[in-house]
MIDOSE-1310 file (N, C-alpha, C; in nm, 2 decimals, decimal comma, always signed):
residues 269
mnki	+0,08/-0,12/+0,00/+0,00/+0,00/+0,00/+0,09/+0,13/+0,00; +0,20/+0,12/+0,07/+0,29/+0,24/+0,07/+0,34/+0,28/-0,07; +0,37/+0,17/-0,15/+0,42/+0,20/-0,28/+0,31/+0,26/-0,37; +0,18/+0,21/-0,35/+0,07/+0,27/-0,42/+0,06/+0,41/-0,38
kqvf	+0,06/+0,45/-0,26/+0,05/+0,59/-0,22/+0,15/+0,67/-0,28; +0,28/+0,62/-0,28/+0,39/+0,70/-0,34/+0,36/+0,73/-0,49; +0,30/+0,63/-0,56/+0,26/+0,65/-0,70/+0,16/+0,77/-0,71; +0,06/+0,76/-0,62/-0,04/+0,87/-0,63/+0,01/+1,00/-0,60
kalt	+0,11/+1,01/-0,51/+0,16/+1,14/-0,47/+0,26/+1,20/-0,57; +0,32/+1,11/-0,64/+0,43/+1,15/-0,74/+0,36/+1,23/-0,85; +0,27/+1,17/-0,92/+0,20/+1,23/-1,03/+0,29/+1,30/-1,13; +0,40/+1,23/-1,16/+0,50/+1,28/-1,25/+0,46/+1,26/-1,40
ekri	+0,37/+1,16/-1,43/+0,34/+1,13/-1,56/+0,21/+1,21/-1,60; +0,18/+1,21/-1,73/+0,06/+1,28/-1,77/-0,07/+1,21/-1,72; -0,06/+1,08/-1,70/-0,18/+1,01/-1,65/-0,13/+0,88/-1,58; -0,18/+0,85/-1,47/-0,14/+0,74/-1,39/-0,26/+0,64/-1,38
kylf	-0,23/+0,51/-1,41/-0,34/+0,41/-1,40/-0,29/+0,30/-1,30; -0,39/+0,25/-1,23/-0,36/+0,14/-1,14/-0,48/+0,05/-1,13; -0,46/-0,08/-1,11/-0,57/-0,17/-1,10/-0,59/-0,22/-0,96; -0,72/-0,22/-0,91/-0,75/-0,27/-0,78/-0,86/-0,38/-0,80
wgsk	-0,82/-0,50/-0,78/-0,92/-0,61/-0,78/-1,02/-0,59/-0,90; -0,97/-0,59/-1,02/-1,05/-0,58/-1,14/-1,10/-0,44/-1,17; -1,05/-0,34/-1,10/-1,09/-0,20/-1,12/-0,98/-0,13/-1,20; -1,02/-0,01/-1,26/-0,92/+0,08/-1,32/-0,93/+0,22/-1,26
vtie	-0,82/+0,26/-1,20/-0,82/+0,40/-1,14/-0,72/+0,48/-1,23; -0,77/+0,59/-1,28/-0,69/+0,68/-1,36/-0,69/+0,82/-1,30; -0,56/+0,87/-1,28/-0,54/+1,00/-1,22/-0,46/+1,08/-1,32; -0,52/+1,19/-1,37/-0,44/+1,28/-1,46/-0,34/+1,35/-1,38
qggi	-0,23/+1,40/-1,45/-0,13/+1,48/-1,38/-0,19/+1,60/-1,32; -0,16/+1,62/-1,19/-0,22/+1,73/-1,12/-0,35/+1,70/-1,04; -0,40/+1,57/-1,07/-0,51/+1,52/-0,99/-0,46/+1,47/-0,86; -0,55/+1,46/-0,76/-0,52/+1,41/-0,62/-0,61/+1,30/-0,59
fklg	-0,55/+1,19/-0,54/-0,63/+1,07/-0,50/-0,58/+1,02/-0,37; -0,66/+1,04/-0,26/-0,61/+1,00/-0,13/-0,69/+0,89/-0,07; -0,63/+0,79/-0,03/-0,69/+0,66/+0,03/-0,67/+0,65/+0,17; -0,77/+0,62/+0,25/-0,76/+0,59/+0,39/-0,71/+0,45/+0,41
knvh	-0,72/+0,40/+0,53/-0,68/+0,26/+0,57/-0,79/+0,16/+0,53; -0,75/+0,05/+0,49/-0,84/-0,07/+0,47/-0,96/-0,03/+0,37; -0,92/+0,04/+0,26/-1,01/+0,07/+0,16/-1,01/-0,04/+0,05; -1,13/-0,08/+0,01/-1,15/-0,19/-0,09/-1,22/-0,13/-0,21
ikns	-1,16/-0,14/-0,33/-1,21/-0,10/-0,46/-1,22/-0,22/-0,55; -1,34/-0,26/-0,59/-1,36/-0,38/-0,66/-1,45/-0,36/-0,78; -1,40/-0,40/-0,90/-1,48/-0,40/-1,02/-1,54/-0,26/-1,05; -1,46/-0,16/-1,03/-1,51/-0,02/-1,04/-1,41/+0,06/-1,14
niyv	-1,46/+0,17/-1,18/-1,38/+0,26/-1,27/-1,38/+0,40/-1,20; -1,26/+0,45/-1,18/-1,25/+0,59/-1,12/-1,16/+0,67/-1,21; -1,20/+0,79/-1,24/-1,13/+0,89/-1,32/-1,12/+1,02/-1,25; -1,00/+1,07/-1,22/-0,98/+1,20/-1,16/-0,91/+1,29/-1,26
kkgd	-0,97/+1,40/-1,29/-0,91/+1,50/-1,39/-0,81/+1,58/-1,32; -0,72/+1,65/-1,40/-0,62/+1,74/-1,36/-0,69/+1,85/-1,27; -0,63/+1,88/-1,15/-0,69/+1,98/-1,07/-0,80/+1,94/-0,97; -0,85/+1,81/-0,99/-0,96/+1,76/-0,91/-0,90/+1,68/-0,79
slti	-0,98/+1,65/-0,69/-0,94/+1,58/-0,57/-1,05/+1,48/-0,53; -1,00/+1,35/-0,51/-1,09/+1,25/-0,46/-1,03/+1,19/-0,34; -1,10/+1,19/-0,23/-1,06/+1,13/-0,10/-1,16/+1,03/-0,06; -1,10/+0,91/-0,02/-1,18/+0,80/+0,03/-1,14/+0,76/+0,17
gdnt	-1,23/+0,77/+0,27/-1,19/+0,75/+0,41/-1,17/+0,60/+0,44; -1,14/+0,58/+0,57/-1,10/+0,45/+0,62/-1,22/+0,35/+0,61; -1,18/+0,22/+0,59/-1,28/+0,11/+0,59/-1,40/+0,13/+0,50; -1,38/+0,20/+0,39/-1,48/+0,22/+0,29/-1,47/+0,12/+0,17
qikn	-1,58/+0,08/+0,12/-1,58/-0,02/+0,01/-1,65/+0,04/-0,11; -1,59/+0,03/-0,22/-1,64/+0,07/-0,35/-1,65/-0,05/-0,44; -1,77/-0,09/-0,48/-1,79/-0,21/-0,56/-1,88/-0,18/-0,68; -1,84/-0,23/-0,80/-1,93/-0,22/-0,92/-1,98/-0,08/-0,94
tsis	-1,89/+0,02/-0,93/-1,93/+0,16/-0,93/-1,84/+0,24/-1,02; -1,89/+0,35/-1,08/-1,82/+0,44/-1,16/-1,81/+0,57/-1,09; -1,69/+0,63/-1,07/-1,67/+0,76/-1,02/-1,59/+0,84/-1,12; -1,65/+0,95/-1,17/-1,58/+1,02/-1,27/-1,59/+1,17/-1,24
mivg	-1,48/+1,24/-1,26/-1,46/+1,38/-1,24/-1,43/+1,44/-1,38; -1,52/+1,52/-1,43/-1,52/+1,55/-1,58/-1,45/+1,67/-1,62; -1,46/+1,78/-1,55/-1,41/+1,91/-1,61/-1,27/+1,94/-1,56; -1,24/+1,91/-1,44/-1,10/+1,94/-1,39/-1,09/+2,09/-1,35
ekse	-1,17/+2,14/-1,27/-1,16/+2,28/-1,22/-1,16/+2,29/-1,07; -1,07/+2,22/-1,01/-1,06/+2,21/-0,86/-1,19/+2,16/-0,80; -1,25/+2,07/-0,86/-1,37/+2,00/-0,80/-1,32/+1,90/-0,70; -1,41/+1,86/-0,61/-1,37/+1,77/-0,50/-1,48/+1,67/-0,47
isig	-1,44/+1,55/-0,45/-1,52/+1,44/-0,40/-1,46/+1,39/-0,28; -1,53/+1,39/-0,16/-1,48/+1,32/-0,04/-1,58/+1,23/+0,01; -1,54/+1,10/+0,03/-1,62/+1,00/+0,08/-1,57/+0,96/+0,22; -1,66/+0,96/+0,32/-1,61/+0,94/+0,46/-1,57/+0,80/+0,49
nhct	-1,57/+0,77/+0,62/-1,52/+0,64/+0,68/-1,64/+0,55/+0,68; -1,61/+0,42/+0,67/-1,71/+0,31/+0,69/-1,83/+0,32/+0,59; -1,80/+0,37/+0,47/-1,91/+0,38/+0,37/-1,91/+0,26/+0,28; -2,02/+0,22/+0,22/-2,03/+0,13/+0,12/-2,10/+0,19/+0,00
ieaf	-2,04/+0,19/-0,12/-2,10/+0,24/-0,24/-2,09/+0,12/-0,34; -2,21/+0,07/-0,37/-2,22/-0,05/-0,45/-2,32/-0,03/-0,57; -2,27/-0,06/-0,69/-2,36/-0,05/-0,81/-2,42/+0,09/-0,82; -2,33/+0,19/-0,83/-2,37/+0,33/-0,84/-2,29/+0,40/-0,94
nlsl	-2,34/+0,51/-0,99/-2,27/+0,59/-1,08/-2,26/+0,73/-1,02; -2,14/+0,78/-1,00/-2,12/+0,92/-0,94/-2,04/+1,00/-1,05; -2,10/+1,11/-1,09/-2,04/+1,19/-1,19/-2,04/+1,34/-1,14; -1,92/+1,40/-1,13/-1,91/+1,53/-1,08/-1,85/+1,62/-1,20
ingi	-1,94/+1,71/-1,25/-1,90/+1,79/-1,36/-1,82/+1,91/-1,31; -1,87/+1,98/-1,21/-1,80/+2,09/-1,15/-1,86/+2,12/-1,01; -1,78/+2,13/-0,90/-1,84/+2,16/-0,77/-1,78/+2,06/-0,67; -1,87/+2,02/-0,57/-1,82/+1,93/-0,47/-1,93/+1,82/-0,44
irig	-1,88/+1,70/-0,40/-1,96/+1,60/-0,34/-1,90/+1,56/-0,21; -1,97/+1,58/-0,10/-1,91/+1,54/+0,03/-2,01/+1,44/+0,09; -1,96/+1,32/+0,12/-2,04/+1,22/+0,17/-1,98/+1,18/+0,31; -2,06/+1,19/+0,41/-2,01/+1,17/+0,55/-1,98/+1,02/+0,58
dynl	-1,98/+0,99/+0,70/-1,95/+0,85/+0,75/-2,07/+0,76/+0,75; -2,04/+0,63/+0,74/-2,14/+0,52/+0,76/-2,26/+0,54/+0,66; -2,23/+0,58/+0,54/-2,34/+0,59/+0,44/-2,34/+0,47/+0,35; -2,46/+0,43/+0,31/-2,48/+0,31/+0,22/-2,55/+0,37/+0,10
lqkg	-2,47/+0,37/-0,01/-2,53/+0,40/-0,14/-2,53/+0,27/-0,22; -2,65/+0,23/-0,26/-2,66/+0,10/-0,33/-2,78/+0,10/-0,42; -2,77/+0,01/-0,52/-2,88/-0,01/-0,61/-2,99/-0,10/-0,54; -3,11/-0,06/-0,56/-3,22/-0,14/-0,50/-3,27/-0,25/-0,60
skvv	-3,40/-0,25/-0,61/-3,46/-0,36/-0,70/-3,46/-0,32/-0,85; -3,43/-0,19/-0,88/-3,43/-0,15/-1,02/-3,31/-0,21/-1,09; -3,33/-0,23/-1,22/-3,22/-0,28/-1,31/-3,11/-0,18/-1,33; -3,15/-0,06/-1,35/-3,05/+0,05/-1,38/-2,99/+0,10/-1,25
kphf	-2,85/+0,12/-1,26/-2,78/+0,17/-1,14/-2,83/+0,31/-1,11; -2,84/+0,35/-0,98/-2,87/+0,49/-0,94/-2,75/+0,57/-0,98; -2,78/+0,70/-1,00/-2,67/+0,79/-1,04/-2,68/+0,93/-0,97; -2,57/+0,98/-0,94/-2,56/+1,12/-0,89/-2,48/+1,20/-1,00
dvhg	-2,55/+1,29/-1,07/-2,49/+1,38/-1,17/-2,49/+1,52/-1,11; -2,37/+1,57/-1,08/-2,36/+1,69/-1,00/-2,28/+1,80/-1,08; -2,35/+1,91/-1,10/-2,29/+2,03/-1,14/-2,33/+2,14/-1,04; -2,27/+2,13/-0,93/-2,30/+2,22/-0,81/-2,25/+2,15/-0,69
dlvi	-2,32/+2,16/-0,58/-2,28/+2,10/-0,45/-2,38/+2,00/-0,39; -2,32/+1,89/-0,35/-2,40/+1,78/-0,29/-2,33/+1,75/-0,16; -2,40/+1,77/-0,05/-2,35/+1,74/+0,09/-2,44/+1,64/+0,16; -2,39/+1,53/+0,20/-2,46/+1,42/+0,27/-2,40/+1,40/+0,40
gnyn	-2,49/+1,39/+0,50/-2,45/+1,37/+0,64/-2,40/+1,22/+0,67; -2,44/+1,17/+0,78/-2,39/+1,03/+0,82/-2,51/+0,93/+0,83; -2,48/+0,81/+0,82/-2,57/+0,70/+0,85/-2,70/+0,70/+0,76; -2,68/+0,74/+0,63/-2,79/+0,74/+0,54/-2,79/+0,61/+0,45
rlrc	-2,91/+0,57/+0,40/-2,92/+0,47/+0,30/-2,99/+0,53/+0,18; -2,91/+0,55/+0,07/-2,96/+0,62/-0,04/-2,96/+0,52/-0,16; -3,08/+0,51/-0,22/-3,09/+0,43/-0,35/-3,16/+0,52/-0,46; -3,15/+0,65/-0,44/-3,22/+0,74/-0,53/-3,12/+0,80/-0,64
diwi	-3,18/+0,87/-0,73/-3,11/+0,95/-0,83/-3,10/+1,10/-0,79; -2,99/+1,16/-0,81/-2,97/+1,30/-0,78/-2,91/+1,37/-0,90; -2,97/+1,47/-0,94/-2,93/+1,55/-1,06/-2,93/+1,70/-1,02; -2,80/+1,75/-1,03/-2,78/+1,89/-0,99/-2,73/+1,97/-1,11
rfhg	-2,79/+2,08/-1,15/-2,74/+2,16/-1,26/-2,73/+2,31/-1,21; -2,67/+2,39/-1,30/-2,66/+2,53/-1,28/-2,61/+2,57/-1,14; -2,51/+2,49/-1,09/-2,45/+2,52/-0,95/-2,56/+2,51/-0,84; -2,66/+2,43/-0,86/-2,75/+2,41/-0,75/-2,69/+2,34/-0,63
kvei	-2,77/+2,33/-0,52/-2,72/+2,27/-0,40/-2,82/+2,17/-0,34; -2,77/+2,06/-0,30/-2,86/+1,96/-0,23/-2,79/+1,92/-0,10; -2,86/+1,94/+0,01/-2,81/+1,90/+0,14/-2,90/+1,79/+0,20; -2,84/+1,68/+0,23/-2,92/+1,57/+0,30/-2,85/+1,54/+0,43
gsrn	-2,93/+1,55/+0,54/-2,88/+1,53/+0,67/-2,84/+1,39/+0,71; -2,87/+1,34/+0,82/-2,83/+1,21/+0,87/-2,95/+1,12/+0,90; -2,92/+0,99/+0,89/-3,02/+0,89/+0,93/-3,15/+0,89/+0,84; -3,13/+0,92/+0,71/-3,24/+0,92/+0,62/-3,23/+0,79/+0,53
aine	-3,35/+0,74/+0,49/-3,36/+0,64/+0,39/-3,44/+0,69/+0,28; -3,38/+0,69/+0,16/-3,44/+0,74/+0,04/-3,44/+0,62/-0,06; -3,55/+0,57/-0,10/-3,56/+0,45/-0,18/-3,55/+0,47/-0,33; -3,54/+0,35/-0,40/-3,52/+0,35/-0,54/-3,64/+0,41/-0,62
gtei	-3,60/+0,46/-0,73/-3,70/+0,53/-0,82/-3,73/+0,67/-0,78; -3,68/+0,71/-0,67/-3,70/+0,85/-0,63/-3,59/+0,94/-0,69; -3,63/+1,06/-0,74/-3,54/+1,15/-0,81/-3,54/+1,28/-0,74; -3,42/+1,33/-0,72/-3,40/+1,47/-0,66/-3,33/+1,55/-0,77
rsde	-3,40/+1,66/-0,82/-3,34/+1,74/-0,92/-3,34/+1,89/-0,87; -3,22/+1,94/-0,87/-3,20/+2,08/-0,81/-3,12/+2,16/-0,91; -3,19/+2,28/-0,94/-3,12/+2,39/-1,01/-3,09/+2,51/-0,91; -3,14/+2,49/-0,79/-3,12/+2,60/-0,69/-3,09/+2,54/-0,55
siki	-3,19/+2,49/-0,48/-3,16/+2,44/-0,34/-3,26/+2,34/-0,30; -3,22/+2,23/-0,25/-3,31/+2,13/-0,18/-3,24/+2,09/-0,05; -3,31/+2,10/+0,06/-3,26/+2,06/+0,19/-3,35/+1,95/+0,25; -3,29/+1,84/+0,29/-3,36/+1,73/+0,36/-3,30/+1,71/+0,49
gdyn	-3,38/+1,72/+0,60/-3,32/+1,71/+0,73/-3,27/+1,57/+0,78; -3,31/+1,53/+0,90/-3,26/+1,41/+0,96/-3,38/+1,31/+0,99; -3,35/+1,19/+0,99/-3,44/+1,08/+1,03/-3,57/+1,08/+0,95; -3,56/+1,11/+0,82/-3,67/+1,10/+0,73/-3,67/+0,97/+0,65
qisy	-3,79/+0,92/+0,63/-3,81/+0,80/+0,55/-3,89/+0,84/+0,42; -3,82/+0,82/+0,31/-3,88/+0,86/+0,18/-3,89/+0,74/+0,09; -4,01/+0,72/+0,04/-4,05/+0,59/-0,02/-4,00/+0,59/-0,17; -4,06/+0,50/-0,24/-4,03/+0,47/-0,38/-4,09/+0,57/-0,48
dcvf	-4,02/+0,60/-0,59/-4,08/+0,67/-0,70/-4,13/+0,81/-0,66; -4,06/+0,88/-0,57/-4,10/+1,01/-0,54/-4,02/+1,11/-0,63; -4,07/+1,23/-0,63/-4,00/+1,34/-0,71/-3,98/+1,46/-0,62; -3,86/+1,51/-0,62/-3,83/+1,64/-0,55/-3,76/+1,73/-0,66
wdtt	-3,84/+1,83/-0,71/-3,79/+1,92/-0,81/-3,80/+2,06/-0,77; -3,69/+2,13/-0,76/-3,70/+2,27/-0,72/-3,70/+2,36/-0,85; -3,72/+2,30/-0,96/-3,71/+2,37/-1,09/-3,82/+2,32/-1,18; -3,85/+2,40/-1,28/-3,95/+2,36/-1,38/-3,88/+2,27/-1,48
thnm	-3,75/+2,25/-1,47/-3,66/+2,17/-1,55/-3,64/+2,21/-1,69; -3,73/+2,28/-1,75/-3,72/+2,34/-1,89/-3,77/+2,48/-1,89; -3,71/+2,56/-1,98/-3,76/+2,69/-2,01/-3,88/+2,68/-2,12; -3,97/+2,77/-2,10/-4,08/+2,78/-2,20/-4,05/+2,88/-2,30
ykad	-4,02/+2,84/-2,42/-3,99/+2,93/-2,53/-4,11/+2,94/-2,63; -4,12/+3,04/-2,71/-4,21/+3,05/-2,81/-4,18/+2,94/-2,91; -4,28/+2,89/-2,98/-4,27/+2,78/-3,07/-4,16/+2,79/-3,17; -4,14/+2,91/-3,23/-4,04/+2,93/-3,34/-3,90/+2,91/-3,27
erra	-3,89/+2,97/-3,15/-3,76/+2,96/-3,09/-3,72/+2,82/-3,04; -3,82/+2,75/-2,99/-3,80/+2,61/-2,95/-3,77/+2,53/-3,07; -3,83/+2,55/-3,19/-3,80/+2,48/-3,31/-3,65/+2,50/-3,35; -3,61/+2,62/-3,34/-3,47/+2,65/-3,38/-3,37/+2,58/-3,28
itdn	-3,40/+2,59/-3,15/-3,32/+2,52/-3,06/-3,31/+2,37/-3,08; -3,43/+2,31/-3,11/-3,44/+2,17/-3,14/-3,36/+2,13/-3,26; -3,37/+2,21/-3,37/-3,29/+2,19/-3,49/-3,14/+2,19/-3,46; -3,10/+2,29/-3,38/-2,95/+2,30/-3,35/-2,90/+2,19/-3,26
qypd	-2,98/+2,14/-3,18/-2,93/+2,04/-3,08/-2,94/+1,90/-3,13; -3,02/+1,88/-3,24/-3,04/+1,74/-3,29/-2,90/+1,67/-3,30; -2,89/+1,54/-3,26/-2,99/+1,45/-3,22/-3,03/+1,46/-3,07; -2,98/+1,55/-3,00/-3,03/+1,57/-2,86/-3,16/+1,65/-2,86
fgle	-3,23/+1,64/-2,75/-3,36/+1,71/-2,74/-3,37/+1,76/-2,60; -3,41/+1,89/-2,58/-3,44/+1,94/-2,45/-3,33/+1,98/-2,37; -3,21/+2,00/-2,43/-3,09/+2,04/-2,35/-3,11/+2,19/-2,31; -3,08/+2,22/-2,18/-3,10/+2,36/-2,14/-2,97/+2,43/-2,12
fekp	-2,96/+2,55/-2,18/-2,84/+2,64/-2,16/-2,87/+2,76/-2,08; -3,00/+2,78/-2,04/-3,04/+2,89/-1,95/-3,11/+2,82/-1,83; -3,08/+2,88/-1,71/-3,15/+2,82/-1,59/-3,30/+2,85/-1,59; -3,38/+2,74/-1,57/-3,52/+2,76/-1,57/-3,57/+2,83/-1,44
ktap	-3,70/+2,85/-1,43/-3,75/+2,91/-1,30/-3,73/+2,81/-1,19; -3,69/+2,86/-1,07/-3,66/+2,77/-0,96/-3,72/+2,84/-0,83; -3,73/+2,76/-0,73/-3,76/+2,80/-0,59/-3,72/+2,69/-0,50; -3,66/+2,72/-0,38/-3,60/+2,62/-0,29/-3,71/+2,53/-0,24
isig	-3,66/+2,41/-0,20/-3,74/+2,31/-0,13/-3,67/+2,28/+0,00; -3,75/+2,26/+0,11/-3,70/+2,21/+0,23/-3,79/+2,11/+0,30; -3,73/+2,00/+0,35/-3,80/+1,90/+0,42/-3,74/+1,89/+0,56; -3,82/+1,89/+0,66/-3,77/+1,90/+0,80/-3,71/+1,76/+0,85
ndcw	-3,73/+1,73/+0,97/-3,69/+1,61/+1,04/-3,80/+1,52/+1,07; -3,78/+1,39/+1,07/-3,87/+1,29/+1,12/-4,00/+1,28/+1,04; -3,98/+1,30/+0,90/-4,10/+1,29/+0,82/-4,11/+1,16/+0,75; -4,23/+1,12/+0,71/-4,26/+1,00/+0,63/-4,32/+1,05/+0,50
igkg	-4,25/+1,02/+0,39/-4,30/+1,06/+0,26/-4,34/+0,93/+0,18; -4,47/+0,92/+0,15/-4,52/+0,80/+0,09/-4,48/+0,78/-0,06; -4,51/+0,66/-0,11/-4,48/+0,63/-0,25/-4,54/+0,72/-0,35; -4,47/+0,76/-0,45/-4,52/+0,84/-0,56/-4,55/+0,98/-0,53
vsvl	-4,50/+1,04/-0,42/-4,52/+1,17/-0,38/-4,44/+1,27/-0,47; -4,50/+1,38/-0,51/-4,42/+1,48/-0,59/-4,41/+1,61/-0,51; -4,29/+1,65/-0,48/-4,26/+1,78/-0,41/-4,20/+1,87/-0,51; -4,27/+1,98/-0,54/-4,22/+2,07/-0,65/-4,18/+2,20/-0,59
kgtn	-4,12/+2,28/-0,68/-4,05/+2,40/-0,63/-4,14/+2,49/-0,54; -4,06/+2,55/-0,45/-4,13/+2,64/-0,35/-4,20/+2,58/-0,23; -4,18/+2,45/-0,21/-4,25/+2,37/-0,11/-4,16/+2,36/+0,01; -4,22/+2,38/+0,13/-4,15/+2,37/+0,26/-4,24/+2,28/+0,35
vgnk	-4,18/+2,17/+0,40/-4,25/+2,08/+0,48/-4,18/+2,08/+0,62; -4,25/+2,09/+0,73/-4,20/+2,10/+0,86/-4,15/+1,97/+0,91; -4,14/+1,96/+1,05/-4,09/+1,84/+1,11/-4,21/+1,75/+1,15; -4,19/+1,62/+1,15/-4,28/+1,52/+1,20/-4,41/+1,52/+1,11
civg	-4,39/+1,53/+0,98/-4,51/+1,53/+0,89/-4,52/+1,40/+0,82; -4,64/+1,36/+0,78/-4,67/+1,24/+0,70/-4,73/+1,29/+0,57; -4,67/+1,25/+0,46/-4,73/+1,29/+0,33/-4,77/+1,16/+0,26; -4,90/+1,15/+0,24/-4,96/+1,02/+0,19/-4,93/+0,99/+0,05
ygal	-4,96/+0,87/+0,01/-4,94/+0,81/-0,12/-4,98/+0,90/-0,23; -4,89/+0,93/-0,33/-4,93/+1,00/-0,45/-4,96/+1,15/-0,43; -4,94/+1,21/-0,32/-4,97/+1,35/-0,30/-4,88/+1,44/-0,38; -4,94/+1,55/-0,42/-4,87/+1,65/-0,50/-4,86/+1,78/-0,42
lsnv	-4,73/+1,83/-0,39/-4,71/+1,95/-0,32/-4,64/+2,05/-0,41; -4,69/+2,17/-0,43/-4,63/+2,27/-0,51/-4,64/+2,41/-0,45; -4,53/+2,47/-0,42/-4,53/+2,61/-0,37/-4,62/+2,63/-0,25; -4,61/+2,53/-0,15/-4,68/+2,54/-0,03/-4,59/+2,53/+0,09
sigd	-4,63/+2,58/+0,21/-4,56/+2,57/+0,33/-4,64/+2,49/+0,43; -4,59/+2,38/+0,48/-4,66/+2,30/+0,57/-4,59/+2,30/+0,71; -4,67/+2,33/+0,81/-4,61/+2,34/+0,95/-4,58/+2,20/+1,00; -4,53/+2,20/+1,13/-4,49/+2,07/+1,20/-4,62/+1,99/+1,23
nktl	-4,59/+1,86/+1,24/-4,69/+1,76/+1,29/-4,82/+1,76/+1,21; -4,81/+1,76/+1,07/-4,92/+1,76/+0,98/-4,92/+1,63/+0,90; -5,04/+1,58/+0,87/-5,06/+1,47/+0,77/-5,13/+1,53/+0,65; -5,07/+1,49/+0,53/-5,11/+1,54/+0,41/-5,15/+1,43/+0,31
fnqp	-5,26/+1,45/+0,24/-5,30/+1,35/+0,14/-5,39/+1,41/+0,04; -5,39/+1,36/-0,08/-5,49/+1,40/-0,18/-5,62/+1,32/-0,16; -5,73/+1,39/-0,16/-5,86/+1,33/-0,14/-5,92/+1,30/-0,28; -5,93/+1,17/-0,31/-5,99/+1,14/-0,44/-6,13/+1,18/-0,46
nlki	-6,17/+1,22/-0,58/-6,30/+1,25/-0,61/-6,36/+1,14/-0,70; -6,42/+1,04/-0,64/-6,46/+0,92/-0,71/-6,61/+0,94/-0,76; -6,63/+0,92/-0,88/-6,77/+0,93/-0,94/-6,81/+0,80/-1,00; -6,93/+0,75/-0,96/-6,99/+0,62/-1,01/-7,12/+0,65/-1,08
idnq	-7,13/+0,60/-1,21/-7,25/+0,62/-1,28/-7,30/+0,48/-1,33; -7,43/+0,48/-1,36/-7,48/+0,35/-1,42/-7,45/+0,33/-1,56; -7,42/+0,21/-1,59/-7,39/+0,17/-1,73/-7,52/+0,17/-1,81; -7,51/+0,21/-1,94/-7,62/+0,21/-2,03/-7,59/+0,10/-2,14
l	-7,59/-0,02/-2,09/-7,55/-0,13/-2,18/-7,67/-0,21/-2,23
């Protein structure tokens, strides 16, 4: 291990590659890769660009995972101690990803690996189990506290700010969007953008309309809940299955649900 560390610190070549148990770790000249004690990297791909920094704490395991740092503008990923990241894709375009201690990032029952795509700041506390997708654009910020469970199929999209407190249980297939995700252009302008971007569709070069989201502590968020921009949920709240929250503020100790309007008529058969 000492020899490996010396290789990482030297960084005298344009690009340094090393294999860990079926993995490929690539460090460009000027990149920094710091390993703690008893770190295991297996069947994974790691790429650190020039000027970027990746730190992995003690007793952390990385398995079947891709970690890529794309731009190389003094961006930083730090993964704490006693973490397990398994079957995940982490991509940092520009900004920071800071993951605390004792976090479990893993693929759930979905076939596709969860992903964090970050162009901004992602800060995660301790003792979380995350199986969700996180997408940050336009230097947005996502803060997740400690002792949270966020299940598979749930998507967090931030172009501004999303804060989730501590001890929350967030179910499957939920949506947390602090953004409209797309700008609304006149038809002629949208056509011109579409023609120029082909074969891509819907790429945004201007920040859409946004408003922060905050979730307090000790909340239960049911399956299929949508929390849209401008929403604030207090502490000890329950949000029922399939509820839609948009630009509302909810105080502490509330239960929220959508009341269905069921209509029954006689058949004329």
